[in-house]
N, C-alpha and C positions, 0 to 999 in steps of 0.2 A: 922635359916633355918632348922637345925636338929629338932628343936622343932615342926616346921610346918610339917615336913615329918613324925614325930612320932605321930602327932595328929590323934586320932581315929575318923574315919568317917564311920558310919553304921557298926560298929564292926570290921573295918579293918583300919590299918594305912594308912595315905594319900600317903605314899611312894608306897604302893602296888597299890593303885588306879592310881597313875601316871604311874607306870610300865604297868599296864593293859591297860590304855588309849594309851600309847605309842605303844604297840604291836598291839592293835586294829587299831589305825590310820596308823601304818606301813603296816598292812595288806591291808587296803583300798588303800593306795598309791601304794603299790606293784601291787595290782590288776589293778588299773588304768594304771600304767606303762606297765603291761603285755598286757592290752587291746590295748594300743597305738602301742606297738611293733608288736602284731599280725595283726593290721591294715596295717602296713608297709609291713609285710611279704605277706599279702593277695594281696596288690597292685603289689608287685614284681611277685608273682605267676601268676596273671592275665596277666601281660605284657609279660612274658617269655613263657607261655604255652598256647596252643590252647584249651586244654581240660578244661572243667568246673568242672571236678570231684575234682581235688585238690583244686580249689577255694572253692568248696562247703564244703569240709572237714575242711579247715582252718577256714572258716567263722563260721561253726557250732561248732568248737572246742574252740572258743573264750570265750563263756559264761561259760562252765564248768571249764575251766582253771582259768579264772579270779575269779569266785566265790569260787573255791577251795582254791586259795591263800588267798582270803579275809577271808573265814571261818577258814583257818589255823591260820591267824593272830588273829582272835577273840579267838580261842582256846588257843593260847599261852598267850594272854593277860589275859584271865580269870584264867589261871593256876597260875598266880602270886597273886591271891586273897586268896590262901590257903583255898579253900572251903572244906566243909565236903565231905566225900566219896559219900554220897547219892546225894548231889547236883552235884558233879563232874560227877557222872554216868549219871544223867539226862541231864546235859549240853552236854555230849558226844553223848548221844542218839539223842538229838534234832539236833545237828550239823550234825551228820551222816545222819539223815533223810532228812535234807535240801539238803545235798550233793547228796543223791539218787534222790531227786526230780529234782535237777538241771541237773543231768546226764540223767534222763528220758526225760526231756524237750528237751535237746540237741539231744538225740538219735531220738526222734520223728521228730525234725526239719530235721535231716540228712535223715531219711527214707522218710519223706514227700517230701523233695527236690529231692531225687533220683527218686521217683515215678513220680513226676511232670516232671522231665527232660527226663526220658526214656519212659514215657507213656504220651505224650503231649495231651492236651485236645483241642488244636486248630489245625485247618487244614480244609480239605475238609469235605463234609458231611459223607463220609464213615469213615474217621479217627475219627470224633467226636463220631460216634456210637461205633466204636471199643474201644474208650477211656472211655466207660461207666464203665469199671472196675476200673478206676483210683480212684474215691472216695471210692469205696468199699475196695480196697487194702489199701488205706490210713487210713480209719477208722479201718480196721482189725489190722494193725500193731500198730496203736495208742492205741487201746484197749489192745492189748497184752503187750505192753511196760508198760502201767500204771498198769496192773494187776501184772506184775512181780515186779514193783516198790513198789506197795502196800504190797505185800508179804514180800519183803525185809525190808520195814519200820516196819512192825509188828514184824518181827524177831529182828530188832535192838531195838525196844521198849521193848523187853523182853516177848512178847507173845509167847505162844506155838502154832506154826503154823502147827504142825503135824496133830492134830485133824482137824484143818481147811482145810488142804489140802486133808485129807481123805474124809471129807464131800463134798468138791468141786469135788473130783474124782467120788463119787457116784452120785452127782447131775449132773456132766458132762456126765457120762455114760447114765443116764436116759434121759437127754436132747438130747444126740446124737441118742439114739434109737428112740425118739419121732420125731426127725427131720432128719432122715437119708436120706429121699428123697430130702429134701431141700439142705442138705450138698452134696449129690451126684450130684445134679444139679449145685451147686456152683463150685465144683471141675471140673465138665464137662465144665463150662464156662472158668475156668482157662486153661483147656486143649486146648480149641478153641483159647484162647488168646496166649498161649505160642507156641503151635505147628503150629497154623495157617493152619489147613487143608482146610479152605476156608475163603473168605472174603465176605463182603456185595456185593450183586448183582452178586455173583457167582451162576452158575447153578450146583447143586449137585444131586446125587442119594444116598439115604439112606433108607434101607429097601424097602418098596413098593412105596416110594415117589420119585418123580422126579420134581424138580422145582428150582426156584431162591430164594436165601436167601434175605429177605427184612429187617430183623431186628435181631440183636444179643443182647440178654438181659442177665441179671445175672442168671435167673432161666430157661428161655425158649428162643427159637429162632423161628422166623416166616419164613415160606417157602411158596412161591406162586407157586402152581403146574402149569403144562402146560395147565391144564383145567381152569386156572385162579381162583383156589380155594386156600384159606389160610389154612395152616396146622401149628398148634402150637406144636413144638417139644421140649420135655424136654432136657436140655443140657446134662444130664447124658447119653443119647443115643450116643452122639458124642464120648464119651470115651469108649464105649463098642461095638459100631457097626461100621463095615467097611463103609467108606465114599468114594464115587467116585466123584471127582471134575471134572465135564464135562468142565467147563470153563478153567481149567488149560491146556487143550489140545491146541496145536497151531492151529488146524483146526478140522473140523468135517468130519468124514469118512461116506460116503453114499454108501451102497451096494444095487444095484438094479438088478433085473432079468427081462430081456426083452425077451418075448416069441414071436417067429415068426413062421409062418406056415412051415410045413415040406416040402411042395412042392416048396419052394424057392430053387433055385439051389445054388451050392457052391459059384459061383461068387457073387450072391446077399448077401450071408452071409458074405463073405470077405468084400464086399462094406459096409455092415451095420457096421461091426467092425471098419472100417476106418472112417465112419461117426461119430461114438461115440467118437473116439479119437479126431476128428477134433472139435466136439462140446465142448469138454473140453477146448480147446484152444480159442474158440470163445465166450463162455458165461462169462460175468464179474462175479467176486466173487469166481472163482475156482482157486485152486493153487495145486502145487505138480504134480505128474505124474499119469495120469489116466490109468486104467486097463480095457480092454475090451477083453473078450475071450469067445469062444464057450464052454459052460459048459456041454451041453448034446445034443444028436442028436436022433431024432425019426422020424417016418414016418409022424406023424401028427403035432408034436411040436418040435422045436429046441429052446434051451434056451441060451441066451447070458448074461453073467454076466458083469455088468458095475459098476466099482468102481471109485469114484471121491471124491475130498476133497473140502469142502466149507471153505473159510477163516474165521477167527474169527470175522472180522469186517463186513462181508457181511450179507445181509438179508437172514436168513436161509430158510424160506418158499418161499420167493421170488425167490431165486436162484434155489431151487428144481423145482418150477413152470416153470422158464425159461428153465431149462434143459429138462424137459419133453415135453414142447411145441416144442422145437427145434428138439427133437427126432421124434415127430409125423410129423412135417413139412418136415423134410429131408427124413424120411423113405417113406412118401407118394410121394415125388418128385422122389425118386429112385425106386418106385414101389416095395418096400419091404413090404410084407403083414404081419401084426401083428395078434396075437391071441387076 
């Protein structure tokens, strides 16, 4: 038996090959055992907690943990072969590189799952359009993780990455200067996504434009003005320009000045104010408390300010039309003469 163990195979005693195989096999078995245990832990976590975050972390941690144990077993096994210093160095470099690749893959899985979970791509039409950032964020973080992994692998393999990073820095600066508008629009879309100053189909006012948001993109957003014209707005403006979200108001305030002739006596003016307050209670689509007051008095013209509120669900122009027609009809019935 001892003779067999001392037999030289490929420049190494068979005993060393047996020891190496034992550790490598043990690493694989330990990895499989760890994979099985992590599966049990994952099932227990899913049954005891409602949150999916811990399930996600445990699920994504299985691969790097199992592969780390397996690679550790391989490293211990190869160490019994008494390899030269140069071969040992490159074996370590290769194993560390594989470990970095595994961790990068797992981190991408975690980030991708978190983005998919917190930025769902399914739902109603508005949510689908708002979720247009999902693939962009996923690709951005995926690219970032792999770039970092590549730099770490080059460093592990013994390359001088200082010059490489300096070159990348200069190239990145040139690229950033050339694409600053694109980058500013991208971060503008991030602002819209995170801060949510408006949503799809909201009416907003920005600069000289007043209209409804019909599409939110990565670089631009589309706004349909009240004149039914489409305006393409760079997303960078949303991060640098004040935005008035008209749709966020619970109702729409209307301030109207009604001018009556000055020869109407005071009783007619008082009756007209009462009519306006009654109209607010009679016309559908109005809410809140109406305000009707004599704003100015003159020999030829008296002005009555009429303030009322149109509910968010009501037809805006239809309600205004109904209010004005009712004012004309009732003022004519009460013989209150208008200008």
